[in-house]
C-alpha positions as CSV (number, residue, x, y, z in Angstrom):
1,M,-33.6,-116.4,-39.9
2,S,-37.1,-117.4,-38.6
3,A,-39.5,-119.6,-40.6
4,A,-41.9,-116.6,-41.0
5,A,-39.2,-114.5,-42.5
6,E,-38.2,-117.3,-44.9
7,V,-41.8,-117.6,-46.0
8,L,-42.2,-113.9,-46.4
9,K,-38.9,-113.8,-48.5
10,T,-40.0,-116.7,-50.7
11,L,-43.4,-115.1,-51.2
12,H,-41.7,-111.8,-52.1
13,L,-39.5,-113.5,-54.7
14,I,-42.6,-115.2,-56.2
15,L,-44.5,-112.0,-56.4
16,Q,-41.4,-110.2,-57.9
17,T,-40.9,-113.0,-60.4
18,G,-44.6,-112.6,-61.4
19,F,-44.1,-108.8,-61.8
20,L,-41.0,-109.3,-63.9
21,A,-42.8,-111.9,-66.1
22,V,-45.9,-109.7,-66.6
23,T,-43.9,-106.6,-67.5
24,F,-41.6,-108.6,-69.8
25,L,-44.7,-110.0,-71.5
26,L,-46.2,-106.5,-71.8
27,L,-42.9,-105.3,-73.4
28,L,-42.9,-108.2,-75.8
29,V,-46.5,-107.8,-76.9
30,T,-45.9,-104.1,-77.4
31,I,-42.9,-104.6,-79.6
32,V,-44.8,-107.2,-81.7
33,N,-47.7,-104.8,-82.0
34,R,-45.5,-101.9,-83.0
35,M,-43.7,-104.1,-85.6
36,R,-47.1,-105.1,-87.1
37,V,-47.9,-101.5,-88.0
38,R,-46.8,-100.9,-91.6
39,C,-46.2,-97.8,-93.7
40,V,-45.7,-95.4,-90.8
41,R,-45.3,-91.8,-92.2
42,L,-45.2,-89.8,-89.0
43,S,-44.9,-90.6,-85.3
44,W,-44.6,-88.6,-82.1
45,Q,-44.7,-89.1,-78.4
46,R,-47.9,-88.0,-76.7
47,G,-48.8,-87.1,-73.2
48,P,-47.4,-84.9,-70.5
49,F,-43.6,-84.4,-70.1
50,R,-43.0,-85.0,-73.8
51,G,-44.4,-88.4,-73.7
52,L,-42.4,-89.7,-70.7
53,P,-44.5,-92.3,-68.9
54,L,-45.1,-91.0,-65.5
55,W,-45.9,-94.0,-63.4
56,P,-43.1,-96.2,-64.6
57,A,-40.6,-93.4,-64.2
58,L,-41.8,-92.9,-60.6
59,F,-41.5,-96.6,-60.0
60,L,-37.9,-96.7,-61.3
61,S,-37.1,-93.6,-59.3
62,A,-38.5,-95.2,-56.1
63,V,-36.5,-98.5,-56.7
64,L,-33.3,-96.4,-57.2
65,L,-34.0,-94.3,-54.1
66,F,-34.7,-97.3,-51.9
67,F,-31.6,-99.1,-53.1
68,G,-29.5,-95.9,-52.6
69,S,-30.9,-95.3,-49.1
70,A,-30.4,-98.9,-48.1
71,Y,-26.8,-98.8,-49.3
72,A,-26.2,-95.4,-47.7
73,T,-27.5,-96.5,-44.3
74,G,-25.1,-99.5,-44.3
75,R,-27.7,-102.2,-44.8
76,E,-26.9,-104.5,-47.6
77,P,-29.8,-104.7,-50.0
78,E,-30.7,-107.9,-51.6
79,I,-29.1,-107.6,-55.1
80,V,-31.5,-110.1,-56.6
81,I,-34.5,-108.2,-55.4
82,F,-33.1,-105.0,-56.6
83,I,-32.2,-106.3,-60.0
84,G,-35.7,-107.9,-60.3
85,Y,-37.5,-104.7,-59.5
86,L,-35.1,-102.7,-61.8
87,M,-35.6,-105.0,-64.8
88,G,-39.4,-105.1,-64.2
89,G,-39.4,-101.3,-64.1
90,V,-37.3,-101.0,-67.3
91,C,-39.6,-103.3,-69.1
92,W,-42.7,-101.4,-67.9
93,F,-41.1,-98.1,-68.8
94,S,-40.0,-99.3,-72.3
95,A,-43.4,-100.8,-73.1
96,S,-45.2,-97.5,-71.9
97,L,-42.8,-95.4,-74.0
98,L,-43.4,-97.5,-77.1
99,S,-47.1,-97.6,-76.7
100,A,-47.5,-93.8,-75.9
101,S,-46.7,-92.8,-79.4
102,T,-49.2,-91.6,-82.0
103,L,-48.6,-93.3,-85.4
104,V,-49.8,-91.8,-88.6
105,T,-49.7,-94.4,-91.4
106,E,-50.6,-94.6,-95.0
107,Y,-53.9,-96.1,-94.0
108,G,-54.9,-94.1,-91.0
109,L,-54.3,-93.0,-87.4
110,L,-53.2,-95.2,-84.5
111,E,-53.2,-93.5,-81.1
112,H,-52.0,-96.4,-79.0
113,V,-50.1,-99.4,-80.3
114,N,-51.8,-101.9,-78.0
115,R,-55.3,-100.7,-78.9
116,A,-55.7,-101.6,-82.5
117,D,-59.5,-101.5,-82.0
118,R,-59.2,-97.7,-81.7
119,A,-57.3,-97.3,-85.0
120,V,-59.1,-94.9,-87.4
121,A,-58.7,-95.4,-91.2
122,W,-58.6,-92.4,-93.5
123,S,-61.7,-93.6,-95.2
124,Q,-63.7,-93.6,-91.9
125,V,-63.2,-89.8,-91.4
126,V,-66.2,-87.8,-92.4
127,D,-65.0,-84.4,-91.1
128,Y,-62.4,-82.7,-89.2
129,F,-61.1,-79.3,-88.0
130,E,-58.0,-77.9,-86.5
131,M,-57.2,-75.3,-83.8
132,A,-54.2,-73.9,-82.1
133,Q,-53.6,-75.0,-78.4
134,G,-50.4,-73.7,-76.8
135,N,-47.3,-74.9,-78.7
136,Q,-49.3,-77.6,-80.3
137,Q,-51.9,-77.8,-83.1
138,R,-55.0,-79.8,-82.2
139,F,-56.9,-81.8,-84.9
140,V,-60.3,-83.1,-84.2
141,F,-61.5,-85.9,-86.5
142,F,-65.1,-87.1,-86.7
143,Y,-65.4,-90.7,-88.0
144,L,-67.8,-93.6,-88.3
145,D,-66.8,-96.7,-86.3
146,H,-67.7,-100.3,-87.4
147,T,-71.3,-99.8,-86.2
148,D,-71.7,-96.5,-88.1
149,T,-71.7,-94.6,-84.9
150,R,-70.2,-91.2,-85.1
151,R,-67.1,-90.9,-83.0
152,R,-64.5,-88.2,-82.3
153,L,-60.8,-88.4,-82.2
154,E,-58.6,-85.6,-80.9
155,L,-54.9,-85.4,-81.7
156,S,-52.4,-82.9,-80.4
157,V,-49.8,-82.4,-83.1
158,P,-46.4,-80.9,-82.0
159,R,-45.4,-77.9,-84.1
160,S,-42.4,-79.8,-85.5
161,R,-44.8,-82.4,-87.0
162,Y,-47.6,-79.9,-88.0
163,A,-46.5,-79.2,-91.6
164,P,-46.1,-82.9,-92.7
165,F,-49.2,-84.0,-90.9
166,A,-51.4,-81.2,-92.4
167,R,-50.0,-82.1,-95.8
168,L,-50.9,-85.8,-95.2
169,V,-54.4,-84.9,-94.0
170,R,-54.9,-82.7,-97.1
171,E,-53.7,-85.6,-99.3
172,K,-55.8,-88.3,-97.6
173,I,-59.0,-86.5,-96.6
174,D,-59.3,-83.1,-98.3
175,A,-58.8,-84.7,-101.7
176,R,-61.8,-87.0,-101.1
177,F,-64.0,-84.1,-99.9
178,N,-63.0,-81.7,-102.7
179,R,-63.9,-84.2,-105.4
180,S,-67.5,-84.2,-104.5
181,A,-67.5,-80.4,-104.0
182,Q,-66.2,-79.7,-107.5
183,Q,-69.4,-80.7,-109.1
184,V,-70.9,-77.6,-110.7
185,Y,-74.6,-77.2,-111.1
186,G,-76.4,-74.9,-113.5
187,K,-78.7,-72.1,-112.4
188,K,-81.8,-74.2,-113.3
189,A,-80.7,-77.1,-111.2
190,L,-80.2,-74.8,-108.1
191,E,-83.5,-73.1,-108.6
192,G,-85.7,-76.1,-109.1
């Protein structure tokens, strides 16, 4: 093997080790962030293909395809390189799968486990409405962020989770709105 080939092989192993370390760290951070979320009442996978992370799945498929084609053509693939890419892909896939779930907690809504800054507390919600969209129900929440700027959060709720989610929304939000609407004014107060 030439010196250039040795350098390229060493560089490839260093880059692959970096990829494996980064994806393992991503998985570790995602697991820790998920474990920090307390009082989860509902959760569901979001995104296309029933929450299946597309890019990590394509990457794992490509790794398996290249390994299979190398093996089928009689070339012996480097098992260390294959295992490194496979483990990195599994870590990336697992982290993406964990973070692609919507969590509904006792305290609010969390659309992405690794983006706690985008969590919305029930007390921040000032208005909402719902509408049907395909085989899902879509809820649109208007809330005030930490700078009192009005923001919008759209959640697609699967039909299987609609009833418990709607019940929780009524419990957490409607009860707060209905309390102020129950105040009855006399005719004199309304006229003057």
